[in-house]
C-alpha positions in Angstrom: -72.7 237.5 54.8 -70.0 235.0 56.7 -69.8 235.6 60.6 -66.1 237.1 60.3 -67.6 239.4 58.1 -70.1 240.3 60.3 -67.5 240.7 63.3 -65.4 243.1 61.2 -68.9 245.0 60.5 -69.6 245.5 63.9 -68.2 248.1 66.7 -68.4 249.0 70.6 -70.4 252.4 70.3 -67.5 255.1 71.4 -69.2 257.8 73.8 -67.0 261.2 74.6 -67.1 261.7 78.2 -64.1 264.3 77.2 -64.9 267.3 79.4 -67.8 266.2 81.6 -67.5 267.1 85.5 -68.0 264.1 87.5 -69.1 266.1 90.5 -71.7 268.1 88.3 -74.1 265.4 86.9 -76.4 267.4 84.6 -73.8 269.7 83.8 -72.7 270.6 79.8 -73.0 267.7 77.8 -74.2 265.0 80.3 -77.5 264.4 79.1 -76.3 264.3 75.8 -73.7 261.5 77.2 -76.0 259.7 79.2 -78.2 258.7 76.7 -75.5 257.3 74.2 -73.7 255.5 77.1 -77.1 253.9 78.3 -77.9 253.0 74.9 -74.3 251.3 74.3 -75.0 249.2 77.8 -78.7 248.3 77.0 -77.3 246.9 73.5 -73.9 245.5 74.3 -73.6 245.3 77.8 -70.5 247.7 77.5 -69.3 251.2 75.9 -66.2 252.3 74.4 -65.5 255.6 76.6 -63.3 258.1 75.2 -61.6 260.1 78.4 -59.0 262.5 79.4 -58.8 261.7 82.5 -55.6 259.9 82.4 -52.7 261.8 81.0 -50.3 259.7 78.2 -47.9 260.6 81.0 -49.4 258.8 83.4 -50.5 256.1 81.3 -46.8 255.4 80.2 -45.9 255.5 83.6 -48.1 252.7 84.4 -47.9 250.2 81.6 -43.8 251.2 81.4 -41.8 251.8 84.4 -44.4 250.4 87.0 -46.1 247.1 85.2 -42.2 246.3 84.2 -40.6 246.6 87.9 -43.8 244.3 88.9 -43.7 241.8 86.5 -39.9 241.5 86.8 -40.0 240.5 90.0 -39.4 236.5 91.2 -42.6 234.5 91.1 -42.1 233.5 94.5 -42.6 237.6 95.2 -45.8 237.9 93.1 -47.4 235.0 94.6 -46.5 237.0 98.2 -50.1 238.9 97.4 -52.0 235.6 96.8 -55.6 235.7 98.3 -57.7 233.1 100.2 -60.6 235.4 98.4 -61.6 234.0 94.7 -60.3 236.0 91.8 -58.7 238.5 94.4 -54.6 239.1 94.7 -52.1 236.8 92.4 -53.6 234.7 89.4 -50.9 233.1 87.3 -49.2 230.0 86.8 -52.4 228.4 84.9 -51.1 225.4 82.5 -53.4 226.4 79.6 -52.5 230.2 79.7 -49.7 232.4 79.3 -50.9 235.1 81.6 -50.5 236.3 85.3 -52.2 239.1 87.1 -52.1 240.7 90.4 -54.8 243.0 92.1 -54.2 245.8 94.1 -57.2 246.2 96.4 -58.4 249.6 97.3 -56.5 250.9 94.9 -57.5 254.4 94.6 -56.4 254.8 98.7 -52.7 255.3 98.9 -52.3 253.2 101.8 -53.6 250.4 100.7 -51.2 250.8 97.4 -48.3 251.4 99.7 -49.7 248.4 102.0 -49.5 245.9 98.3 -46.0 247.5 97.2 -44.2 246.6 100.5 -44.8 242.9 99.9 -43.5 243.1 96.5 -40.6 245.4 97.5 -40.1 245.5 101.7 -37.8 248.7 101.0 -41.1 250.4 99.2 -41.5 251.5 95.7 -43.3 255.4 95.9 -43.2 255.5 92.5 -45.1 252.3 91.9 -47.4 253.6 94.5 -48.1 256.8 93.4 -48.5 255.6 89.6 -51.2 253.3 90.3 -52.9 255.3 92.8 -52.9 258.2 90.2 -54.5 255.4 87.6 -57.1 254.3 89.6 -58.1 257.6 90.8 -58.6 258.8 87.6 -60.7 256.0 86.3 -62.8 255.5 89.0 -64.1 259.1 88.5 -64.9 257.7 84.9 -66.7 254.5 86.6 -68.6 256.8 88.8 -69.9 258.8 86.3 -71.2 255.9 84.2 -73.1 254.0 87.0 -74.2 257.5 88.0 -75.8 257.8 84.8 -77.1 254.6 85.0 -79.7 255.2 87.8 -79.9 258.1 86.4 -81.9 256.7 83.2 -83.7 254.3 85.8 -85.0 256.8 87.9 -83.1 255.8 90.9 -80.6 258.4 91.5 -81.7 258.6 95.2 -79.8 255.4 96.1 -76.6 257.1 94.5 -74.7 258.0 97.7 -75.6 254.9 99.3 -74.9 252.6 96.5 -71.2 254.0 95.7 -70.6 253.7 99.6 -71.3 250.2 99.4 -68.5 249.4 96.8 -65.2 249.0 97.0 -62.7 249.0 93.9 -59.3 247.9 92.9 -56.7 247.8 89.9 -56.0 244.0 88.4 -52.0 244.7 86.4 -52.1 242.0 83.8 -49.4 240.5 81.2 -50.3 238.2 78.6 -47.5 235.9 77.1 -48.1 234.4 73.4 -51.1 232.5 73.5 -50.4 228.5 73.9 -53.0 228.1 71.3 -52.1 229.2 68.3 -54.9 227.5 66.6 -57.2 229.6 68.0 -55.0 232.4 69.7 -57.5 232.4 72.4 -55.1 233.6 75.4 -58.2 233.7 78.2 -61.5 232.2 77.3 -65.0 233.7 77.6 -66.3 234.7 80.7 -68.5 237.2 82.7 -67.2 239.6 85.6 -68.8 238.8 88.4 -68.2 242.3 90.0 -70.2 245.8 89.5 -68.2 246.9 86.6 -65.1 246.7 85.1 -62.8 249.5 82.9 -60.5 247.7 80.7 -57.5 249.7 79.3 -55.9 248.0 76.8 -52.3 249.1 75.8 -51.0 248.9 72.1 -51.3 245.1 71.8 -55.1 244.4 71.4 -56.8 241.3 71.9 -59.9 242.3 74.0 -63.0 240.4 72.0 -66.8 241.3 73.2 -69.9 238.9 72.1 -73.3 240.7 71.1 -76.6 238.8 72.0 -76.8 237.3 68.6 -73.3 235.8 69.7 -70.9 237.3 67.5 -67.3 238.3 68.4 -66.4 241.9 68.2 -62.4 243.1 68.3 -62.2 246.3 70.7 -59.7 248.2 69.1 -57.8 250.3 72.0 -57.2 253.5 71.3 -54.8 256.1 73.2 -57.5 257.1 75.2 -60.1 255.0 75.1 -61.4 252.5 77.9 -64.0 249.9 77.7 -66.5 250.3 80.4 -68.5 246.9 80.9 -71.3 245.6 83.2 -70.6 242.9 85.4 -72.8 240.3 86.9 -73.7 241.9 90.4 -74.5 245.5 88.5 -76.9 243.6 86.0 -78.5 241.8 88.7 -79.0 245.3 90.8 -80.8 246.8 88.0 -83.4 243.3 87.7 -81.6 242.6 84.7 -82.4 246.3 83.2 -78.7 245.5 82.3 -76.7 242.2 81.0 -73.1 241.3 81.9 -71.1 240.8 78.6 -69.2 238.2 77.5 -65.8 238.8 76.6 -62.4 236.9 75.8 -58.8 237.7 74.9 -57.7 236.9 71.6 -54.1 237.7 70.6 -52.6 237.7 66.5 -49.2 238.9 67.7 -46.5 237.6 69.1 -45.9 240.3 71.6 -46.7 240.4 75.2 -49.9 242.0 76.1 -50.8 244.2 79.4 -53.9 245.7 80.1 -55.0 247.5 83.5 -58.5 246.6 85.1 -60.3 248.8 87.7 -63.2 247.0 88.9 -65.9 247.7 91.6 -67.1 245.4 93.8 -69.8 245.2 96.9 -67.5 245.9 100.1 -67.6 242.9 102.4 -70.9 242.4 104.5 -72.9 244.7 101.9 -75.6 242.6 100.1 -76.7 242.8 96.1 -79.8 243.6 96.4 -82.5 245.2 93.8 -84.2 248.5 94.5 -88.0 248.3 94.7 -88.7 251.0 91.9 -86.9 248.6 89.5 -89.3 245.8 90.2 -93.1 245.6 88.5 -95.2 243.7 86.4 -93.3 243.8 83.1 -89.7 243.7 85.2 -90.8 240.5 88.2 -87.8 240.0 90.9 -84.8 238.3 89.2 -82.5 237.2 91.9 -83.1 237.0 95.8 -80.7 239.6 97.8 -77.3 237.8 97.9 -74.0 238.1 99.3 -70.5 238.9 96.4 -68.0 236.9 98.5 -70.6 233.8 98.9 -71.4 233.9 95.6 -67.6 234.0 94.1 -67.3 230.8 96.6 -69.9 229.3 94.7 -69.1 230.5 91.5 -65.5 229.0 91.4 -66.5 225.9 92.9 -65.5 222.7 90.9 -69.2 221.2 91.4 -70.7 224.3 90.0 -69.2 225.1 86.9 -71.0 223.6 84.4 -74.0 225.4 85.6 -75.6 227.6 82.4 -76.4 230.5 84.8 -74.1 230.7 87.7 -75.6 233.6 89.3 -79.4 232.4 88.5 -78.2 228.9 90.0 -77.1 230.7 93.1 -79.9 233.1 93.5 -82.5 233.4 90.9 -86.1 233.8 92.0 -87.9 230.8 90.9 -91.2 231.4 88.3 -94.4 229.8 88.5 -96.7 229.2 85.8 -99.2 231.8 87.7 -96.5 234.1 87.7 -95.4 234.0 84.1 
């Protein structure tokens, strides 16, 4: 069987989160979903969540009016959201990519969204702010359910409160044009996300692909109520390697523009990514020293380090000796 055929047969597991109460972990249906979600995350580093927290009306408002107004702004306006931190703010005008995106930091917080909106529209844009804020809040609930399930599965649920209090959230709104490389159709190359977790919402035009542990690429078909939950490097490190971040890319076969919205969590400034002691034992020796997330981003995106095979291990990996093996 050729690799192309394999790819067509493989699918990311779909797990139904509908009806679960984020405020009642362990309630009706929770345990079954937890087991299914954890199995998918262990096997693929991601899971396709069927989730009804985002209404069709809210999704249409985000991908229709809100993102339409945002990407119609002049380039110099969009660049107002640029940041000195890697992978924050505006990203675009990359010679090899028909792509631009903007990150709204702190998006579940209406004041943070309004702060961003004032950079784009000095007179404000209440509709945009309410739409982005509501979307972020609903997807954050899904993200927190998945993280809670992981902590429960690993037996470290006691860290739930301190873990969530250490996280910052944001929404990245992205728009892809027709891929410049028409031979491969690749609009964004293979990469890992450095953060804790990313939840991707594709809109109509598919393009997201994820890589399995044996190197096969799988299309992620967008459904009206599906969200792709992906493990980032920071969460993989926090679990001491029990979960692995997933390589993914964007490959667009149509000639239509593609929009997606990504809700991500990362450690707040000043918080260290540190493996709980309960996750370190003989079978799972310490893999990473505690590290500062922003320091890692600076290391990760510096040109001198771009050729490292495993950037996180190069930055803070624990060296093993023959005696420890």
